[in-house]
C-alpha positions as CSV (number, residue, x, y, z in Angstrom):
1,M,-3.2,-16.0,-2.7
2,G,-3.9,-18.6,-5.4
3,K,-5.6,-17.9,-8.7
4,S,-8.8,-19.7,-7.5
5,D,-8.9,-18.0,-4.1
6,D,-11.5,-15.4,-3.2
7,A,-9.8,-12.0,-3.3
8,L,-12.2,-10.4,-0.8
9,S,-11.7,-13.2,1.7
10,F,-7.9,-12.9,1.3
11,L,-8.0,-9.1,1.8
12,L,-10.2,-9.4,4.9
13,S,-7.8,-12.0,6.4
14,L,-4.8,-9.8,5.6
15,N,-6.5,-6.8,7.2
16,Q,-7.3,-8.8,10.3
17,Q,-3.6,-9.7,10.6
18,F,-2.7,-6.0,10.5
19,V,-5.2,-5.2,13.1
20,A,-3.8,-7.9,15.4
21,N,-0.3,-6.5,14.9
22,E,-1.4,-3.0,15.7
23,D,-3.3,-4.2,18.8
24,T,-0.1,-5.8,20.1
25,Q,2.1,-2.7,19.2
26,Q,3.9,-4.6,16.5
27,P,5.0,-2.5,13.5
28,V,2.8,-2.5,10.4
29,I,4.8,-1.7,7.2
30,G,2.9,0.0,4.4
31,P,3.2,-0.8,0.7
32,G,6.4,-0.4,-1.2
33,L,10.0,-1.2,-0.1
34,P,10.6,-2.0,3.5
35,P,12.4,0.8,5.5
36,G,15.7,-1.2,5.6
37,A,15.9,-1.8,1.8
38,K,19.5,-1.3,0.8
39,N,19.3,-1.9,-2.9
40,K,19.4,1.6,-4.3
41,K,18.4,0.5,-7.9
42,F,14.8,0.5,-6.7
43,V,15.0,4.1,-5.3
44,T,14.6,7.0,-7.8
45,D,13.6,10.6,-7.6
46,H,10.8,10.1,-10.2
47,L,7.3,10.9,-9.1
48,L,3.8,11.3,-10.5
49,S,1.7,14.4,-9.8
50,M,-1.4,15.9,-11.1
51,K,-1.9,19.5,-12.2
52,K,-4.8,21.3,-10.6
53,A,-7.7,22.0,-13.0
54,K,-8.0,25.5,-14.2
55,Q,-11.8,25.4,-13.9
56,P,-14.2,23.2,-12.0
57,V,-15.3,20.2,-14.0
58,P,-19.1,20.4,-14.6
59,A,-21.1,17.7,-13.0
């Protein structure tokens, strides 16, 4: 996608490609490193998590 391209059109086109792959039983790989990534410098045990609120947040 170029700087002047429409982001929404790009995402729609990308989504249509994924749907076509699913329809033909081709694998669709999610975000992140592909399953076969061998370079362990990109793999860590760090994670982000959120603590549960002690009280409901007022609306």
